[in-house]
C-alpha positions, 0 to 999 in steps of 0.5 A: 878659576873664577877671577880668571875667567872673568879676566878673559871674558873682559879681554875679548870684550875690549878686543870686540869693542876695537874693532867694532862689535858688527865685525866681531860676528863674521868668520874670519875668511869673509870678502869684506869688499861686498859693501862697495856701491855699484858703478852708475856710468852709462856712457858712450865714450867714442863712436866710429865706423871704418870704412875703405880703411878710413875711419870716421868719428862721430860726434857725441853731444850729450846723448846725440851722436852725429856723424858725416860718411863719404859721398858714396856710402852705403849707409843702410848696413854699417857696423859701428865701433862704440866705447863705453863707461867701464863696467857698462853694456849696450843693447843692441850689440855693436857687432849688429849691423844697422840700418843708419839711413833714419836714426838708430837708437842704442841704450846704455846700462850702468852696473847699478842697472840705471840705462842712458838712451842715445840717438845716433844720426849719419849724413853722407857727404854730398857730392863735389860740384864740378866746375864746367871748362866752357872750352870743353863743355858736355852735351848733357848734364846729368843730376850728380845728387844732392846740392850743387852739381856745376859751377860754371865761371866762364861763358859758355857759347853753344856754337858750331853746332853745339847743343845743351841738354840738362836733365831733372833735378840738376843744380847749377851755380855760375860765378861772375857776372860773366858767367852765362849761356848763350845760344848763338844761332839756330843750329844750337839748342839749350834744353832743360826739361825737368820735373815737379818733382825734380827740377831744374834751379839755375842761379848766382854763387852769389845770391843777389839780383844780376850776379851772373849774365843769365841765358841770351837766345838767338835761336828757333830749333824746336828744341828749345824748350824750358819745363819747370826750370828756376832761374834767379840772381840773373841779369848782370851786363847788357841783358838786364833778364834772365832770359835775353832774345838777342836775335836779329830778324834780318838774318832770319833767326827769330828765337823760338822757345817753349816755356812751361812750369818755370819760374823766374825770380829775384833777377836784375831787370826782366824776368824775359826780354824781347825788345823788337829791333826794327826787323822782326816781321811776324815775331812770336817767341813762344811756341807755348807759354803755361803755368809760368811765375815771375817775382822779385824782378828789378824792373818788370816780368816780362818785356816783350813785343806786340805780337808776343802779346797774345802767348800769355797765359792768365794762370801764371803769376807775374807780380810781384816784382819792381814795376807790376806790369807786361812791359810791350813794344812794336816798332815794326807793328803787329803783323798777325790776329792776336786776342790779347788776355786779361792778366793780373797786371795791366799791360804798358805800351811803350810806343805807338803801334801800328794795328797791320792785323786785327788785335781783339782785347779781353774783357777786364784787360788793362792798357796803360800807356806811355808818353805819345804811344798809342795805337793806329791803324793808318797805314792800310798799305802793309795790311788790314788792320782791325781793333775790337775792344768789346768789354762789359759792364762787369769788366769794362776795357781800361785804355789811360796813361802810365799816369794820372793827368790830360793828354799823357798818350796818344790814343787810338786812330782808327782810320779804317772802313772795316766794319767789325771795328768796334768799342764797348764799355771801355775806358779811354782816360788821359789820351790826346797827347799829340797829332795822329801821324796822318793829322791833315785829314783830321785837321791837326786835332788831337782827340782820344779816339780818332775815327777820321780817314782820308781813304775810307768812309767809316763806320765807328762804334763806341758805345757804352764808353767812358771817355775823359780828360783828353788833351784835345777832343774825346771823339773825331770822325768824319761828317759823312760817317754813320756813327753809333755812340750810344750810351757813352759819358764824358768829363775832363776834355780840354776841347769838345766831346765830339767833333766833326770835319 
């Protein structure tokens, strides 16, 4: 009996060793799956929105999820469809609408309680730009949303009482050198009034200087107003400027415009160009001009006439451009009283200009003169010309050639008996290039300052001035004149410093 029990016990031990000792202790019905490791998978594998029957699938990159929905979609209460890893859960629940106007986060929890956070960003497609038909131009252009609002690939011509108003925030791209806007007469106008928060932008589809024409104006209508407008990449063709005034005063158009807080940059030629065409009598373009900016224009910030020179303001920014000066023309002369302000750049005078009214030059002004260019008062039958250039010791006035050297520019011909005419603390350098227009009265002599007169008994005043490098004399005046030349200094003048006739 004992031997039998021992045999049975040995058989039992053998069976236990076969299935392993620990297993022998389990109940026969116990579930062996309790030892399976729990899943650590916690991924968002798909993310989408169902919008008006269309599915928008998001892009998943790591833990960043991005989606772009059609223009006009309200994204403040969207409900996504989200697919997860097996056995994972998510918070907040997908069925909960969320405000996707800002980034939204979701936390995915794996079966083993590990977690992963995803950030979802939703953007709205920009409205596709509207292509303008130049044969059917809308009278008002509205801000249509983010991005480009309008594409212009043709030449818009406002004529037959056609007007155009461009609202704040509008962005326009012009495609091609012929593309642009022309205001043909004073029955038409272009009004572009933006705000600091919503400026108006006119630009080339190709972001290079001269990729489109620009704006061409021949209108004096009061509604020609530009405020908070940026115009760039223009200047193609004959315009050679972002804004070109083409009117002919012979037909009494005489353009007028208000320009405030505008930016002219990266244009071919000039930011603004208005060259006197010889018919312009009392021509002043700017009804208002303030706080404008000019940069990157290939020739210069502005090309204007002598009558417009007093409209410019010191707070405007005039550099940096291809040439850092204000180009000034004046075929028909100065026809209205003007005070020339001191700017951050000099004025460049391109021709000999008659002063038929009063010119007052502010302290600190620099005027550069081209070859044989100058200022003169010798045509008194047109009007009473007066020249006043009173600088200070700290802010002298500089009247100089456009380049260094002797006899570069004509000089000042100040033949008038007006008692207001005076120069004080002025530097006059490089004048005396040629004879003045009334040379017979001054014995055919060249000079920096010519106070000679055939018709008047002048009383010239030029004090504390520096007169240098004249191609002839420093000062010419009549023997009978009562002069005041105290405090002047001279050097490098080709002939005598002072001479009478």
